[in-house]
C-alpha positions in Angstrom: -3.8 27.4 16.4 -4.7 28.2 12.5 -6.7 25.6 10.8 -5.8 25.0 7.0 -8.5 27.4 4.4 -11.0 25.4 3.5 -9.5 26.3 -1.1 -6.9 23.8 0.7 -9.3 21.3 2.3 -11.4 20.3 -1.1 -7.6 20.0 -2.0 -7.0 17.7 0.1 -10.7 16.2 -0.6 -10.1 15.9 -4.1 -6.9 13.9 -4.1 -8.2 11.9 -1.1 -11.2 10.7 -3.5 -9.5 10.5 -6.2 -6.6 7.7 -4.3 -9.4 6.2 -3.1 -11.8 5.6 -6.5 -8.1 4.2 -7.4 -8.2 1.1 -4.8 -11.4 1.5 -5.3 -11.6 0.2 -9.2 -8.5 -2.1 -8.8 -10.5 -4.0 -5.4 -13.7 -3.9 -8.2 -11.4 -5.6 -10.9 -10.3 -8.6 -8.3 -14.0 -9.3 -7.3 -14.7 -10.2 -10.4 -15.8 -14.0 -10.4 -14.7 -15.3 -13.9 -11.3 -12.8 -15.0 -11.2 -12.4 -18.8 -7.9 -12.2 -20.3 -8.6 -8.4 -20.3 -9.5 -8.7 -16.5 -6.6 -10.9 -15.3 -3.6 -8.2 -17.4 -5.5 -5.6 -15.5 -4.6 -7.6 -12.5 -1.6 -8.0 -13.0 -0.2 -4.7 -13.7 -2.1 -3.0 -10.8 -0.6 -5.5 -8.3 2.7 -4.4 -8.6 1.8 -1.3 -9.1 0.2 -1.0 -5.4 3.5 -3.1 -4.3 5.7 0.1 -5.6 3.1 2.4 -3.9 3.5 0.8 0.0 7.7 0.4 -0.9 7.5 3.8 -2.2 5.8 4.8 1.7 8.3 2.4 3.6 11.4 3.7 2.0 10.1 7.6 2.7 9.4 6.9 5.9 13.0 4.6 7.3 14.9 5.1 10.0 17.8 7.4 9.9 21.3 7.0 11.1 20.3 8.3 14.7 16.8 6.4 14.7 14.5 10.1 14.2 12.4 8.2 11.1 12.8 10.8 7.6 9.6 12.0 6.9 7.8 12.1 10.7 11.5 13.0 12.2 9.3 11.1 15.6 11.2 7.7 17.2 11.5 5.1 14.1 9.4 3.0 13.9 7.1 5.3 13.4 3.5 6.2 12.6 3.4 5.3 9.7 5.8 2.1 8.9 3.9 0.2 12.5 0.2 0.7 10.9 1.5 -0.9 7.4 3.8 -3.3 9.1 -0.3 -4.1 10.8 -2.5 -3.9 8.3 0.5 -6.6 6.2 0.8 -8.9 8.6 -2.4 -9.0 10.2 -3.0 -13.5 10.0 -6.7 -12.1 8.1 -6.1 -10.0 4.9 -5.3 -12.5 2.3 -1.9 -11.3 0.4 -0.5 -12.6 4.3 -2.0 -16.1 2.2 -0.8 -14.7 -1.0 2.9 -14.9 -0.4 2.4 -17.8 2.2 1.7 -19.8 -0.5 4.3 -18.1 -3.5 6.6 -19.4 -0.9 5.2 -22.5 -0.5 5.4 -22.7 -4.5 9.4 -21.3 -5.1 10.9 -21.2 -2.1 13.9 -19.6 -3.7 12.5 -16.7 -6.0 16.1 -15.5 -6.3 18.0 -18.6 -7.6 
């Protein structure tokens, strides 16, 4: 088994660190007790961006007509799809609570 080069290990670490930094900054904004107009605007921009990221990962891991994940090549649902599903549908995170709340306010958002 060959291992990846130390340079590639460092590149992966920097990429991961950059992604975590963006997520940390977004999470930090959401923790403000009182949002001024600028903070509210940033949060309103960040939520759709993060939703697009999650949706993009789901699309990359859709099933082919043969029942295989387009990205992983494993049986669908692949571990990535299962992980996303588990994290979104878990009862503890507020994400699910927000969706339930919005659905109660506007049960037919496509009208």
